[in-house]
SERO-4910 file (N, C-alpha, C, O; in steps of 0.05 Angstrom, whole numbers):
BEGIN
 pado doro    nc1    nc2    nc3   cac1   cac2   cac3    cc1    cc2    cc3    oc1    oc2    oc3
  Met    A     15    -29     -9     -5      2      3     19     24     -3     43     17     -4
  Asp    A     13     48     -7     25     67    -13     26     85      4      6    100      4
  Asn    A     43     91     20     54    103     37     38    133     43     29    141     64
  Ser    A     38    145     22     24    176     19     -6    170     26    -16    183     44
  Leu    A    -18    152     13    -42    151     26    -49    149     56    -68    159     68
  Leu    A    -31    137     65    -35    128     95    -27    150    113    -33    152    137
  Leu    A    -14    162    102    -12    200    102    -30    221    113    -34    233    134
  Gly    A    -42    217     81    -66    232     73    -91    220     92    -97    241    104
  Leu    A   -105    203    100   -109    198    120   -125    209    147   -148    208    154
  Pro    A   -102    218    157   -117    233    182   -116    267    173   -130    284    185
  Ile    A   -101    273    153   -115    303    133   -151    295    126   -167    313    128
  Leu    A   -157    278    122   -178    274    107   -198    271    134   -216    286    137
  Leu    A   -194    255    149   -209    257    163   -215    275    182   -237    271    194
  Cys    A   -198    301    191   -200    326    196   -221    345    189   -234    361    202
  Cys    A   -221    339    166   -243    349    150   -273    354    165   -285    374    172
  Phe    A   -279    322    165   -299    322    181   -308    328    212   -300    312    229
  Arg    A   -325    356    222   -315    355    237   -330    339    265   -321    336    288
  Asp    A   -357    330    254   -374    314    272   -386    284    254   -410    286    251
  Pro    A   -379    269    247   -388    248    229   -420    246    249   -439    259    241
  Leu    A   -420    237    263   -442    230    291   -463    246    272   -477    233    257
  Ser    A   -465    277    274   -480    302    271   -498    297    240   -521    304    239
  Leu    A   -482    283    216   -488    279    190   -510    259    201   -533    264    196
  Arg    A   -504    237    215   -525    215    215   -551    218    235   -573    208    230
  Leu    A   -544    234    260   -576    231    282   -586    260    276   -574    279    265
  Pro    A   -609    259    283   -623    286    288   -617    293    319   -635    302    334
  Tyr    A   -591    290    328   -599    301    357   -565    293    362   -551    274    355
  Ser    A   -559    314    373   -533    323    389   -519    294    403   -534    277    411
  Leu    A   -498    291    405   -488    273    424   -500    275    457   -507    257    472
  Ala    A   -499    305    461   -493    313    483   -530    317    496   -537    319    519
  Gln    A   -542    315    477   -573    304    475   -581    276    484   -599    271    501
  Ile    A   -565    258    470   -568    231    480   -556    222    509   -563    202    522
  Ile    A   -538    239    514   -531    229    542   -552    236    553   -560    216    564
  Glu    A   -571    257    558   -576    269    574   -610    259    581   -623    268    599
  Ile    A   -621    238    562   -637    225    570   -624    201    578   -602    192    571
  Ile    A   -649    188    599   -647    168    619   -667    152    620   -685    159    605
  Gln    A   -672    125    637   -689    111    640   -686    108    672   -667    102    685
  Cys    A   -718    115    680   -733    114    713   -741     90    710   -748     78    689
  Arg    A   -742     79    741   -767     62    743   -795     80    751   -798    101    765
  Met    A   -817     60    734   -839     77    747   -856     56    753   -858     38    738
  Gly    A   -872     57    778   -890     50    800   -911     67    797   -901     89    792
  His    A   -947     69    796   -960     88    797   -972     80    842   -977     95    860
  Leu    A   -972     62    840   -990     55    865   -968     36    874   -963     15    862
  Gln    A   -955     45    901   -943     11    909   -945     16    944   -932     33    956
  Phe    A   -962      0    954   -963      2    979   -947     -3    996   -927     -4    982
  Pro    A   -937    -10   1028   -926    -16   1037   -917    -48   1046   -926    -59   1065
  Gly    A   -895    -60   1025   -889    -92   1039   -901   -100   1001   -900   -123    994
  Glu    A   -907    -89    990   -912    -97    962   -907    -88    933   -910    -64    930
  Lys    A   -902    -97    918   -895    -92    892   -914    -68    878   -938    -63    884
  Cys    A   -901    -58    863   -921    -25    850   -937    -45    835   -927    -65    824
  Ser    A   -972    -38    837  -1000    -48    830  -1001    -31    804  -1014    -46    789
  Arg    A   -996    -14    792  -1003     -2    774   -974      7    756   -950      7    761
  Gly    A   -991     15    736   -963     29    726   -928     13    723   -907     26    718
  Arg    A   -930    -14    728   -899    -15    736   -889    -19    704   -901    -29    685
  Gly    A   -860     -5    707   -848    -13    683   -823      9    687   -813     15    709
  Ile    A   -815     19    657   -794     37    656   -802     59    638   -811     53    616
  Cys    A   -799     89    648   -806    110    631   -772    123    628   -752    120    643
  Thr    A   -777    138    603   -747    152    588   -752    184    599   -772    197    594
  Ala    A   -739    190    607   -740    219    618   -723    230    595   -701    223    586
  Thr    A   -742    251    588   -733    271    575   -711    298    581   -713    307    604
  Met    A   -696    308    567   -679    327    587   -694    348    601   -681    357    620
  Glu    A   -715    358    597   -724    371    618   -740    362    650   -747    374    670
  Glu    A   -740    327    639   -753    316    665   -730    299    684   -707    299    676
  Ala    A   -738    285    708   -720    275    723   -736    252    735   -760    250    732
  Cys    A   -722    234    748   -730    210    756   -735    208    780   -717    210    797
  Thr    A   -764    204    788   -775    222    817   -786    198    830   -798    182    815
  Thr    A   -782    191    863   -797    185    871   -809    191    891   -795    202    909
  Gly    A   -839    188    896   -859    201    921   -862    181    940   -862    157    935
  Arg    A   -865    192    965   -871    183    981   -895    185   1002   -891    208   1011
  Ile    A   -913    178   1013   -931    189   1026   -937    175   1056   -939    151   1058
  Phe    A   -938    197   1081   -937    184   1096   -958    193   1106   -970    211   1094
  Arg    A   -971    181   1133   -989    188   1153   -967    207   1175   -943    209   1181
  Asn    A  -1001    222   1181   -982    241   1200   -965    233   1227   -951    248   1240
  Asp    A   -972    202   1231   -950    193   1247   -926    182   1233   -911    164   1242
  Gly    A   -923    193   1211   -897    175   1198   -903    149   1195   -883    136   1202
  Thr    A   -921    136   1188   -918    108   1175   -928    111   1143   -946    127   1135
  Pro    A   -918     97   1132   -921     94   1101   -939     91   1103   -951     82   1122
  Trp    A   -947     96   1083   -977     95   1063   -977     90   1035   -994     74   1028
  Leu    A   -958    103   1009   -961     98    990   -930    108    983   -923    128    996
  Thr    A   -912     98    963   -902    101    953   -904    102    908   -913     86    893
  Phe    A   -893    126    904   -900    123    863   -868    134    857   -851    146    870
  Arg    A   -868    125    834   -841    137    819   -844    130    781   -855    112    768
  Gly    A   -834    146    775   -836    158    745   -819    178    733   -797    180    745
  Cys    A   -820    194    714   -810    210    705   -829    235    706   -853    234    699
  Leu    A   -818    260    716   -829    279    729   -818    305    711   -794    309    705
  Lys    A   -840    323    702   -821    340    698   -826    373    715   -846    380    727
  Asn    A   -802    388    712   -800    400    740   -795    390    768   -805    400    789
  Cys    A   -782    373    767   -788    359    800   -764    378    818   -745    392    810
  Ala    A   -772    372    847   -763    390    854   -748    374    892   -767    370    907
  Asn    A   -728    369    901   -730    353    920   -754    368    943   -760    391    939
  Val    A   -764    356    961   -779    365    985   -782    339    999   -780    315    995
  Asn    A   -788    357   1017   -796    341   1052   -808    349   1065   -804    373   1071
  Asn    A   -829    335   1078   -861    332   1090   -876    357   1079   -886    375   1093
  Ile    A   -877    357   1057   -911    371   1041   -930    361   1058   -929    337   1064
  Lys    A   -951    380   1071   -970    368   1083   -993    365   1063   -994    382   1045
  Trp    A  -1011    348   1065  -1027    348   1047  -1047    322   1063  -1044    298   1066
  Ser    A  -1068    340   1070  -1091    337   1086  -1081    315   1116  -1077    323   1139
  Val    A  -1079    294   1107  -1078    278   1142  -1057    271   1136  -1047    260   1156
  Tyr    A  -1034    270   1107  -1013    258   1104   -985    279   1100   -989    303   1100
  Leu    A   -964    270   1097   -945    280   1090   -925    266   1064   -926    241   1060
  Val    A   -913    278   1053   -907    277   1020   -876    284   1028   -870    300   1045
  Asn    A   -860    271   1015   -839    278   1006   -833    270    966   -848    255    953
  Phe    A   -810    284    956   -807    284    936   -780    280    933   -766    296    946
  Arg    A   -765    261    917   -737    259    909   -734    258    883   -746    243    868
  Cys    A   -719    271    876   -709    274    846   -681    259    839   -666    252    857
  Cys    A   -676    254    814   -635    246    813   -641    246    771   -661    240    758
  Arg    A   -616    253    765   -617    244    737   -593    232    736   -584    230    713
  Ser    A   -574    222    759   -546    212    756   -541    189    742   -518    183    735
  Cys    A   -554    179    738   -551    144    721   -585    131    717   -603    141    730
  Asp    A   -591    111    700   -607     94    690   -611     91    720   -596     92    739
  Leu    A   -644     87    716   -657     72    743   -653     83    766   -665     72    785
  Cys    A   -637    104    772   -628    114    790   -648    122    820   -639    124    843
  Asn    A   -675    124    811   -704    127    823   -706     99    836   -723     91    853
  Glu    A   -692     90    829   -701     56    845   -694     49    874   -699     27    883
  Asp    A   -685     63    886   -679     54    908   -671     78    923   -651     76    936
  Leu    A   -687    108    924   -687    124    935   -709    124    951   -712    142    967
***
């Protein structure tokens, strides 16, 4: 093989700034931002999720969330998980006779599994 062709290859490759951007509708940074979250709409203490069980995909504006509802005496009543837009970590929001806690994460896939 001709050495001049091998030497010209790096120059040719430098002409293409980002070959992925020519093939994909999203930039690589946007792809990295999308994560998967554990989902379960209703989970009572000691039970598996009974409604909406599965995995959701959080967009760049969303986060994985775990919400826990406690009775006023602190005993757990209900847990729910999923993808939520404008998520914020909050503690002990009073809701009628219950207290609600939210935890949000975007650290890795299924990060809300053990929150």
